[in-house]
C-alpha positions in Angstrom: 15.3 -21.6 4.7 15.4 -17.8 4.3 12.3 -15.9 5.3 10.4 -14.4 2.4 10.4 -10.6 2.7 8.7 -7.9 0.6 10.9 -4.8 -0.2 9.1 -1.6 -1.0 10.9 1.4 -2.5 9.4 4.8 -1.7 10.7 6.6 -4.8 10.2 10.3 -4.3 7.8 11.3 -1.6 6.6 14.9 -1.1 9.3 16.3 1.3 11.0 19.6 0.5 14.6 18.7 1.1 14.9 17.2 -2.3 17.0 20.2 -3.3 19.8 18.8 -1.2 20.2 15.9 -3.6 21.9 16.4 -6.9 19.9 13.7 -8.8 16.5 13.6 -7.1 13.7 12.1 -9.3 11.1 14.8 -10.0 9.6 14.4 -13.5 7.3 11.5 -14.3 10.1 9.9 -16.4 12.6 10.2 -13.7 10.2 8.8 -11.1 9.3 5.9 -13.4 13.0 5.2 -14.3 13.8 5.2 -10.6 11.0 2.7 -9.8 12.4 0.4 -12.5 15.9 0.8 -11.1 14.5 -0.2 -7.7 12.8 -3.2 -9.1 16.1 -4.4 -10.7 17.8 -4.1 -7.3 15.2 -6.3 -5.6 12.1 -4.2 -4.7 8.8 -5.9 -5.3 6.7 -2.7 -4.7 7.2 0.9 -5.8 5.5 3.5 -3.6 4.9 6.5 -5.8 4.2 10.2 -5.2 4.5 12.8 -8.0 5.9 16.3 -8.2 5.4 19.5 -10.1 8.3 20.6 -12.5 9.7 22.8 -9.7 9.9 19.8 -7.4 7.0 20.7 -5.1 4.6 17.9 -4.2 1.6 17.3 -6.4 -1.6 15.4 -6.7 -2.0 15.9 -10.4 -3.6 12.7 -11.8 -1.9 13.3 -15.2 1.5 12.9 -13.6 0.4 9.7 -11.9 -0.9 8.3 -15.2 2.4 9.1 -17.0 4.4 7.4 -14.3 2.3 4.2 -14.2 2.2 4.0 -18.0 6.0 4.4 -18.3 6.5 1.6 -15.8 4.1 -0.7 -17.5 5.3 0.2 -21.0 8.8 -0.8 -19.9 7.4 -4.3 -19.1 8.3 -3.8 -15.5 6.4 -6.1 -13.1 6.9 -4.1 -9.9 3.7 -3.8 -7.9 2.5 -0.2 -7.9 1.5 1.6 -4.7 0.1 5.1 -5.3 -0.1 7.7 -2.5 -3.4 9.3 -1.4 -1.6 11.5 1.1 -1.9 14.7 -1.0 -4.8 16.8 0.0 -4.4 16.2 3.7 -2.5 19.3 4.9 -4.0 22.1 6.9 -2.2 25.3 8.0 -4.5 27.8 9.9 -4.4 31.4 8.6 -3.1 34.0 10.9 -6.3 36.1 10.5 -8.8 33.3 11.1 -7.5 29.9 12.2 -10.8 28.3 11.0 -9.7 29.2 7.4 -6.8 27.5 5.8 -3.8 29.7 5.0 -0.8 29.2 2.6 0.3 25.6 2.5 -3.2 24.2 3.1 -4.1 21.5 0.6 -7.1 19.9 2.3 -9.3 18.2 -0.3 -12.4 15.9 -0.4 -11.9 12.2 -0.3 -13.1 11.9 -3.9 -10.3 14.2 -5.1 -7.7 12.4 -3.0 -8.4 9.0 -4.5 -9.4 10.1 -8.1 -6.1 8.8 -9.6 -6.6 5.5 -7.8 -10.1 5.0 -9.2 -8.7 5.9 -12.6 -5.5 3.8 -12.7 -6.5 0.9 -10.4 -3.0 0.3 -9.0 -2.1 -2.8 -7.0 -2.0 -0.9 -3.7 -2.6 2.6 -2.5 -1.9 4.3 0.8 -4.5 5.1 3.4 -3.1 7.4 6.0 -5.0 6.7 9.2 -3.5 9.6 10.9 -4.2 13.1 12.1 -1.0 14.7 13.5 1.3 17.7 13.6 3.4 17.3 10.5 6.2 19.9 10.5 4.4 23.3 10.8 1.2 21.9 9.3 -1.5 19.5 10.5 -1.8 16.3 8.5 -5.6 16.0 8.7 -7.5 12.8 8.1 -10.8 12.9 9.8 -12.7 9.6 10.5 -15.4 10.6 8.1 -13.0 11.3 5.3 -11.1 8.1 6.0 -14.3 6.0 5.9 -15.2 7.5 2.6 -11.7 7.0 1.1 -11.7 3.4 2.3 -15.1 2.8 0.7 -13.9 4.2 -2.6 -10.7 2.2 -2.5 -12.4 -1.0 -1.6 -15.0 -0.6 -4.4 -12.1 -0.1 -6.9 -10.6 -3.4 -5.9 -7.3 -1.8 -4.6 -5.5 -3.0 -1.5 -5.0 -0.2 1.0 -1.7 0.1 2.7 -2.6 1.5 6.1 0.0 4.0 7.1 0.2 4.6 10.9 2.5 7.1 12.7 1.6 6.4 16.3 -0.2 3.7 18.3 -3.6 5.5 18.4 -3.7 5.4 14.6 -3.7 1.6 14.8 -6.7 1.7 17.1 -8.7 3.7 14.5 -7.6 1.4 11.7 -8.7 -1.7 13.7 -12.2 -0.1 14.1 -12.4 0.5 10.4 -11.4 -3.2 9.8 -14.0 -4.3 12.3 -16.7 -2.4 10.5 -15.9 -3.9 7.1 -14.3 -0.8 5.5 -11.0 -2.5 5.1 -10.8 -6.2 4.0 -8.7 -8.7 5.9 -5.9 -9.5 5.9 -5.0 -5.8 6.3 -1.6 -4.4 5.2 0.0 -1.9 7.7 3.0 0.4 7.3 4.5 1.7 10.5 5.9 5.1 9.8 8.7 5.9 12.3 10.9 8.9 13.0 8.7 11.6 11.4 8.8 14.7 13.6 6.0 14.6 16.2 5.1 11.0 15.4 6.5 7.8 17.0 10.3 7.6 17.2 12.3 5.1 15.1 13.3 2.8 17.9 13.2 -0.9 18.5 10.8 -0.4 21.3 8.3 1.4 19.0 8.5 -1.3 16.4 7.8 -3.9 19.0 4.9 -2.0 20.7 3.2 -1.1 17.4 3.7 -4.6 16.0 2.1 -6.1 19.1 -1.0 -3.9 18.6 -1.7 -5.1 15.0 -4.4 -7.6 14.1 -3.1 -11.1 14.2 -3.6 -11.7 10.5 -2.0 -8.4 9.4 0.8 -8.1 6.9 3.1 -5.4 8.1 6.1 -3.4 7.2 7.9 -0.4 8.8 10.4 2.2 7.9 12.6 4.8 9.6 13.5 8.1 8.1 17.0 9.6 7.6 19.8 7.9 9.7 17.3 5.4 11.1 16.4 3.9 7.7 18.8 0.9 7.9 18.7 0.2 11.6 14.9 -0.1 11.2 15.4 -2.5 8.3 17.3 -4.8 10.6 14.8 -4.4 13.4 11.8 -5.1 11.2 13.4 -8.2 9.7 14.2 -9.5 13.1 10.6 -9.1 14.1 9.1 -10.8 11.0 8.0 -7.7 9.1 8.6 -6.4 5.6 10.9 -3.6 4.5 10.7 -0.1 3.0 13.5 2.1 1.9 13.9 4.9 -0.7 14.6 8.5 -1.3 11.3 9.5 0.2 12.7 8.5 3.6 16.5 9.0 3.3 18.8 10.7 0.8 22.1 9.0 1.8 23.7 5.6 1.3 26.3 6.4 4.0 27.1 9.7 5.8 27.7 12.3 3.2 27.2 10.0 0.2 24.0 10.6 -1.8 22.1 7.5 -2.9 19.9 6.4 -5.7 16.8 4.4 -5.0 18.5 1.3 -6.5 21.4 1.7 -4.2 19.1 2.0 -1.1 17.3 -1.2 -2.1 20.5 -3.0 -2.7 21.8 -2.1 0.7 18.6 -3.2 2.4 18.8 -6.5 0.5 22.3 -7.1 1.7 21.2 -6.4 5.3 18.3 -8.8 4.9 20.6 -11.6 3.6 22.8 -11.2 6.7 19.6 -11.8 8.7 18.5 -14.8 6.7 15.7 -13.0 4.8 15.2 -13.1 1.0 13.5 -10.5 -1.1 10.5 -11.9 -3.1 9.4 -11.3 -6.6 6.3 -9.1 -7.3 4.1 -12.1 -8.1 5.0 -13.7 -4.8 4.4 -10.5 -3.0 1.0 -10.2 -4.5 0.2 -13.7 -3.2 1.5 -12.9 0.3 -0.5 -9.7 0.5 -3.7 -11.3 -0.8 -4.2 -8.4 -3.2 -7.8 -7.8 -4.1 -9.0 -8.6 -7.6 -9.0 -5.6 -9.9 -12.4 -4.1 -10.5 -13.5 -4.1 -14.1 
């Protein structure tokens, strides 16, 4: 019997190489349409960022609302996973490193989760990570993470704990121990990001071995590592993430759509005796928290 596997599509992300792609989803309509396309290809979860009209990353709650409403108005049952990563970047100014310079977006926990409290998605990310991220610092202090976790929990939303290196797992386990994150937790192993853990079979195995025994988990690799990590994760019993947030290409030199990336992941899964599940089954497997009223 094929193993049940959840496929997440990370539709647009916040990276700045979107200009390399001729049909990258930027507007709320394009992002929603791309999430619907991914669902039709076999994704059970759509991981959603939003962007300004010029393509730059955004935390605008109005854009999140439009994307979610467009997906739901289309009678699409994909589980919605909203990012809370915006508002975590710090770039020290040249004049005074204690003051943020251009590119800094550091915000309060309340601002970073305001769209989650408003829209009550099925899932939202919780980046348990402080790390060098390109030329910026992706800053998520323990105090901020605790407050974000409290707000997310009170809203009845399942946090997807994004971890980029083994130490992040240790911090997440402490938050679980202290009741800030309900069990069973959901982890996403983020691999191949510069200055984080490499996208290798060894890192999948090491980080998987560190997770709580009852954890649901997935992993992804960026760029050329996207599909090798799909196979590695399936072979280790995890769930799968692909999408234009992580990789622009179907094969070398051939630009992809989100639907095509999901379709290729599903074909790889079938070769490894894994079967993508429907959103309703994914919700059961992840033990999603009841929606707060």
